[in-house]
C-alpha positions, 0 to 999 in steps of 0.5 A, spaced: 325 447 458 324 454 456 324 459 462 317 462 464 319 469 462 321 467 455 314 463 454 311 470 457 315 474 452 313 470 446 306 471 448 306 478 449 309 479 442 304 475 438 298 478 441 301 486 440 303 483 432 296 480 431 292 487 433 296 490 428 297 485 423 291 481 419 284 481 422 283 477 428 277 473 425 276 471 418 273 465 414 278 460 411 278 458 404 273 461 399 266 463 400 260 458 398 254 461 394 248 459 394 245 457 388 238 459 390 237 465 395 232 470 398 232 475 404 227 474 409 225 476 417 227 468 418 232 464 414 232 457 412 238 453 409 237 448 404 242 443 402 240 438 395 245 436 390 243 439 383 248 435 380 250 428 381 257 428 380 263 432 379 270 432 375 275 427 378 281 432 378 288 429 381 291 433 386 299 435 385 299 438 392 303 444 389 298 449 389 290 450 392 286 445 388 281 448 384 273 448 386 269 442 385 267 442 378 260 439 378 257 435 372 250 431 370 244 436 372 239 432 377 232 434 376 230 431 382 234 435 386 231 441 383 224 438 384 226 438 391 228 445 392 222 447 388 217 444 393 221 448 399 221 454 395 213 453 394 212 451 402 215 457 404 211 462 398 205 459 401 207 460 408 209 467 406 202 469 403 198 466 409 195 470 414 194 465 419 201 462 420 207 467 421 203 473 420 207 479 419 214 474 418 217 473 412 221 467 411 228 467 407 232 461 404 239 459 402 239 453 398 246 450 396 248 445 391 253 439 394 254 436 387 253 429 391 260 430 395 259 429 402 266 434 403 262 439 399 255 438 404 259 439 410 263 445 407 256 448 405 253 446 412 259 451 415 257 456 410 250 456 413 252 456 420 257 461 420 255 466 414 260 468 409 262 475 412 270 476 414 270 480 421 275 485 422 278 486 429 278 493 428 270 493 427 265 494 433 262 487 430 263 482 435 266 476 432 261 472 435 255 472 431 247 468 431 247 462 425 245 464 418 239 460 418 235 457 424 233 450 421 236 446 415 231 442 410 236 436 407 240 432 405 237 427 400 242 421 402 243 418 409 251 418 409 251 426 407 246 427 413 250 423 417 256 428 416 252 434 416 248 432 423 255 430 426 257 437 424 251 442 426 249 437 432 253 441 438 250 447 435 243 444 436 241 447 429 235 442 426 237 439 420 230 436 416 231 431 412 226 428 407 229 422 404 235 420 409 232 414 411 238 410 415 236 407 421 243 410 425 241 417 424 235 415 430 241 415 435 239 421 439 246 421 442 250 422 435 245 426 432 241 430 437 239 435 432 237 430 426 229 429 424 226 426 418 219 426 415 220 419 412 220 413 415 227 410 418 230 404 415 229 400 420 222 399 419 223 399 411 228 393 412 223 390 416 218 390 411 222 388 405 224 382 409 216 380 411 215 382 404 220 376 401 217 372 407 210 372 404 212 370 397 216 364 400 223 366 397 228 364 402 234 364 398 236 371 396 241 375 394 242 382 396 245 389 392 247 395 396 249 402 396 256 402 399 254 407 404 250 409 410 243 408 407 245 401 404 250 398 409 245 399 415 239 398 411 242 391 409 244 389 416 237 391 419 234 386 413 239 381 415 237 381 422 230 380 421 231 375 415 234 371 419 229 371 424 224 369 419 228 363 416 230 367 410 238 366 408 242 371 404 246 367 399 251 373 398 251 381 399 254 386 395 256 393 395 258 398 390 258 406 389 256 410 383 263 412 382 267 405 383 271 402 377 268 398 371 272 392 374 268 393 381 261 393 378 264 387 374 265 383 380 258 385 382 255 382 376 259 376 376 257 375 383 249 375 381 250 370 375 254 365 379 249 365 384 243 360 385 238 365 388 233 368 383 230 374 388 235 380 389 234 385 394 236 392 392 237 396 397 240 402 393 240 409 393 237 413 387 244 415 384 247 408 385 241 405 381 241 409 375 249 406 375 246 399 376 241 398 371 246 401 366 250 395 368 245 390 368 243 392 361 249 392 358 250 384 361 242 382 359 241 380 366 234 378 365 230 373 369 231 375 376 226 378 381 227 384 384 225 387 391 226 394 391 227 399 397 224 406 397 230 409 394 228 407 387 222 403 387 217 408 386 221 412 381 219 412 374 225 414 371 228 407 372 223 404 368 224 409 362 232 407 362 230 399 363 230 398 356 232 391 357 225 390 361 230 387 367 226 390 372 219 388 370 215 385 375 220 388 381 216 389 387 218 393 394 216 398 398 215 406 397 213 412 402 205 412 401 202 416 395 201 423 397 198 430 394 200 437 395 195 441 391 198 447 387 205 444 387 205 441 380 203 448 377 208 451 381 213 446 379 211 447 372 212 455 372 220 455 371 221 462 371 222 463 379 228 458 377 232 464 373 234 466 380 239 460 380 246 463 379 248 464 371 252 458 370 247 453 374 241 456 371 244 456 363 246 449 365 239 447 367 235 451 362 239 447 356 238 440 359 231 441 361 229 444 354 235 441 349 237 447 347 243 451 347 244 459 349 247 463 343 254 464 346 254 456 346 257 453 340 252 449 337 253 442 334 247 442 330 243 437 335 241 443 339 235 449 338 237 455 341 235 457 347 231 464 348 229 463 355 222 464 354 221 456 353 215 452 357 214 446 359 209 444 355 210 437 350 216 437 355 217 429 357 223 428 362 224 426 369 223 434 371 216 433 368 215 426 372 211 427 378 211 420 381 216 422 387 210 426 390 210 423 396 217 425 397 216 432 395 211 432 400 216 430 405 220 436 403 213 440 404 212 437 411 219 439 413 218 446 412 212 447 415 214 443 421 219 449 422 214 454 420 209 451 426 215 451 431 217 458 430 209 460 430 209 457 437 215 460 439 214 467 437 207 467 440 203 469 434 196 470 433 194 475 429 201 478 429 207 475 432 213 477 437 219 480 434 222 481 440 223 474 441 230 472 441 231 466 436 236 460 437 236 453 434 236 449 441 229 453 442 227 451 435 229 444 435 225 443 442 219 445 439 220 442 432 220 435 437 214 437 440 209 439 434 203 436 432 199 439 426 195 437 420 197 439 413 192 442 408 191 435 405 189 433 412 195 428 414 198 428 421 205 431 422 209 429 428 216 426 431 217 420 436 223 421 441 227 419 435 225 424 430 222 419 426 215 419 424 210 414 424 212 408 419 207 406 414 209 404 407 205 401 400 207 395 397 208 398 389 209 392 384 212 394 377 206 390 373 208 389 365 202 390 361 201 386 354 203 393 350 210 393 353 209 399 358 209 398 365 204 400 371 206 402 378 200 398 382 199 399 389 198 392 392 198 392 399 201 397 405 205 395 411 204 399 418 209 398 423 204 401 429 199 395 427 201 388 431 206 383 428 201 379 424 197 384 421 203 389 419 203 387 412 197 386 408 196 384 401 191 385 396 188 379 394 190 380 386 194 377 381 201 379 380 204 380 374 212 378 374 217 378 370 216 376 362 208 377 364 208 370 368 203 370 373 206 364 377 210 367 383 217 366 382 221 361 386 227 362 389 230 357 395 236 353 397 232 347 398 225 345 397 220 344 402 220 338 406 213 335 405 210 331 411 213 325 413 220 327 413 224 332 417 229 337 415 237 335 416 242 342 414 247 341 409 254 341 412 257 348 411 251 351 408 246 356 411 240 353 415 236 354 409 240 349 405 237 342 408 236 335 405 229 331 407 230 325 411 224 320 411 222 319 418 224 313 422 220 308 424 215 309 429 215 316 427 211 322 423 211 329 421 205 332 420 207 339 418 212 342 412 219 343 413 219 339 420 225 340 424 224 333 428 219 327 427 215 325 433 213 318 436 207 315 435 203 313 442 204 306 443 197 303 440 199 307 434 203 307 428 205 311 422 202 310 416 205 309 409 207 316 408 209 317 415 205 324 416 199 321 421 199 315 426 194 310 425 191 305 430 196 299 430 192 292 428 191 288 434 194 280 432 193 274 436 192 267 434 185 267 431 180 261 428 180 266 421 187 265 419 191 259 416 195 258 422 189 258 427 184 253 422 190 248 421 191 248 429 184 247 430 183 242 424 189 238 428 186 239 434 179 236 432 182 230 428 185 229 434 179 229 439 175 224 433 181 219 433 181 219 441 173 218 440 174 213 435 179 209 440 174 210 446 168 207 441 173 201 440 175 200 447 168 200 449 166 195 443 172 190 445 172 192 453 171 184 455 176 182 450 183 179 454 187 185 450 183 190 453 182 187 460 189 185 461 192 193 460 187 195 466 181 197 462 179 203 468 186 207 466 185 205 459 179 209 459 181 215 464 187 215 459 183 216 453 178 221 457 185 225 459 187 225 452 181 228 449 181 233 454 188 235 452 186 235 445 181 240 447 185 244 452 189 247 446 183 250 443 183 255 449 190 258 446 186 260 440 182 267 440 183 274 442 186 273 450 181 275 455 182 275 463 178 267 463 182 265 457 188 266 460 187 263 466 184 257 463 188 255 458 194 254 462 191 251 468 187 246 463 194 245 460 197 243 466 192 239 470 189 235 463 196 233 462 198 231 469 191 227 469 194 224 462 201 222 465 198 220 472 194 215 468 200 213 464 204 212 470 199 208 473 199 203 467 207 203 468 206 201 475 201 196 473 205 192 468 211 193 472 208 190 478 204 185 475 211 181 473 214 182 479 208 179 482 209 173 478 216 171 482 215 166 488 213 170 495 211 176 492 206 180 495 207 187 491 200 186 487 196 187 494 199 194 495 198 197 488 191 194 487 186 198 483 184 203 489 192 204 490 191 206 482 185 211 483 189 214 489 196 215 485 192 218 479 188 223 484 194 224 488 199 226 482 193 230 479 191 233 486 198 236 486 198 240 479 191 243 482 194 245 488 200 248 484 195 252 479 191 254 485 197 258 488 199 260 481 192 264 480 191 266 487 198 269 487 199 272 480 195 269 475 196 270 468 192 276 464 191 279 457 197 283 455 198 288 449 205 287 446 208 293 442 215 290 443 215 284 438 212 287 432 213 295 432 207 296 427 202 291 430 199 290 437 200 283 439 195 280 444 197 275 448 197 272 455 202 275 460 204 269 465 203 273 471 208 269 475 213 265 471 215 261 477 208 258 477 208 257 469 215 253 470 212 250 476 207 247 472 211 245 466 216 242 471 211 238 475 209 235 468 216 233 466 218 230 472 211 225 471 214 224 464 221 222 467 218 217 472 213 214 466 219 213 462 224 210 467 219 205 469 217 203 462 224 203 460 225 198 466 219 194 464 220 193 457 224 187 457 219 183 461 216 177 458 209 177 455 207 177 447 204 184 449 208 188 453 205 195 454 211 198 457 214 198 450 209 203 447 209 207 453 217 208 452 216 210 446 211 215 448 214 217 453 221 219 449 216 223 443 213 226 449 220 228 453 223 230 446 217 235 444 217 238 451 225 238 451 225 242 444 218 246 446 223 250 451 227 254 446 222 254 441 217 258 446 222 263 448 225 265 442 218 265 438 215 272 437 208 274 438 202 269 437 208 264 434 210 262 441 202 260 442 202 256 436 209 253 439 205 251 445 199 248 441 203 244 437 207 242 443 200 239 446 198 236 440 204 233 438 206 230 445 198 228 445 198 224 438 204 221 441 201 218 447 194 216 443 199 213 437 204 209 441 199 206 446 192 205 443 193 204 436 196 198 436 191 195 440 186 197 436 190 194 430 190 188 434 183 188 436 180 190 428 185 187 424 188 181 428 182 178 433 186 172 433 192 175 437 186 178 442 185 171 446 187 170 453 192 164 450 195 168 446 197 174 451 200 169 456 204 166 451 211 166 452 214 169 446 222 170 445 224 177 448 226 182 443 232 186 444 230 194 445 
């Protein structure tokens, strides 16, 4: 470390040297000369790019770089500067606004270069004078201008605002739309008369959504305008269900290889709609590239940076942009501006080189000192614009001119208030940029055309756009048609409003272009996203059984209520068909026919038995039990009819109880007959008294007792948990099966179990009596009938449990009929055969005869 005394000595020597050497305050670098200048009591600054580009000169870093060589005169920017001059001249000629105060201006050309924009902003802030330390003039001076109008683009505006923001110098832009500039923490002195891209991007997203374009590409300027604009568009688009297939950026100074990549991306894409968030100068480059590759067949959606500029329609020779649609600043009119603009004489105040370049380009002529190549006439300096058609005479950007006009007037109204102007102004008021900035932020006035001008807390105006459509005519020209508006101040669902008119798209088509990754899923299907692709790419899957979707692009299918089922298209629920075993269907008819047939046969047998009731064959087999058995068989046939038809509360209780009681009555009779046969032969043994204990009275009581037990079981079943009608939704999904629920499964299986017990007893007793000697041993036929009965009902159990829906009812009816027919045929048909066809065997002698025993 150096000693403190040494450091102080060095500092003293430095101060002494500086006081006798070079000036203490001097400007570094070359002075910037304004392209348009006029002195006045209060001066305004203007920053525009009168040239679109500059010559690229590689620096060797061995000597000081040469000044920027600007090329490509830009008539649009000169029009903006002309508008500023018009507004200042109009204000200076007014007696009600800033009376006695003249406004001056210093307007600079940036050539579209951001570094040069910063340099001219410093020139507007610092003045161009060097200040010597020996002068009495203080080194610190007021700013040269009180406010700056410009810049046109967003990126230069962010750079300038960052520079002059700490000095609170107002910068009022007419066309810098980047939403980032609304951030007052970064750009506290920035204001604008054009809406923020935040609203423009949202307007474009709503416009794309309106036409059903869910699969789009994006081309943007690689600057703050394009990058921030597409970022906001993407955010809004995602909320609206729009997907970006690609988003490519470029800048007007990019190489041919970079532009070729942009073109290749567009060519290989599947989307047919392109969002072009491109600045004015960049769009000019893009159109030429698109024309070189004949990129037709795309639908362009444009930002306000180019959509309202008819200059692009003029250079679009291949009709690439036909049918383009986008948002533009609302139409406006400034009376007197067109006449002022067409009077080019004031532009002679441009510095010599710029004036000559402008004049030669405007009138396609050359001044004498320039070597003519034969294609240009000689300039006289007295030319006028009569008959001249170029971008300078095109007034399609009047809305933007109006923004410049409003910006100048905003400063004038703020100054008017600060200076306390009435008939005169207070010239003793010390102006400073901060006071002017605060006053501009609060101004609210109307232009001479009646348009309101004010700024919100972010320095932005009200956001309102017109929807502009490039409508091709049959003669090959284009019409710039306003087809709607977008007003951000309205409720969300009313912000975008389009006129009910037929639009003409590319190639004069009236059909709206289609740009989707996947077609919409119709009702009856649901969307399933494709793996690894954006949400707009999906497959359409048919709704599953029992589910529907009644809207387009349904994400999920919803289930139908239990009593409904989807229709064939699966877009609506229809009431399920109720099915039950009815008399109208074939199965019901066949079972009913079988029931009636069995009943008739039983009735015939009863008639035969009644006719031959006094014959030995009938009397020998206990005619009373035979008739009771035939009656019970008739009831068994008829009870099956209770199972057919729509179930009701009473039919459900009747069918099972009637079946259980009639079958027990039947089996009780069979058991009684079996016991009679067995006892009759046992009674023939010496000393047997069994027949006394099983006479007719005991037989009747046994039948009554066995039947009474079943009746008690049925009463308990009906009292505790009776069968009831039930809608079965599970067996057949698309139908409702109307059936009888058992209520108590214990009750049902108790009824069946009791019937099974009696059947087993009948079979056992009949089997024991099968070999008793007699010419007509009824026990043999009872044995056969019980074998059939048991086989049927043993088979019934698994069949009943496994049968779906009304088939289980059919199985139960079939079991009833089969077992009933088995009893009828095995027990009574052989007797009818003898009575009708073998009457000789129907004698007491034959009945008592002892024939040889046959094995069984």
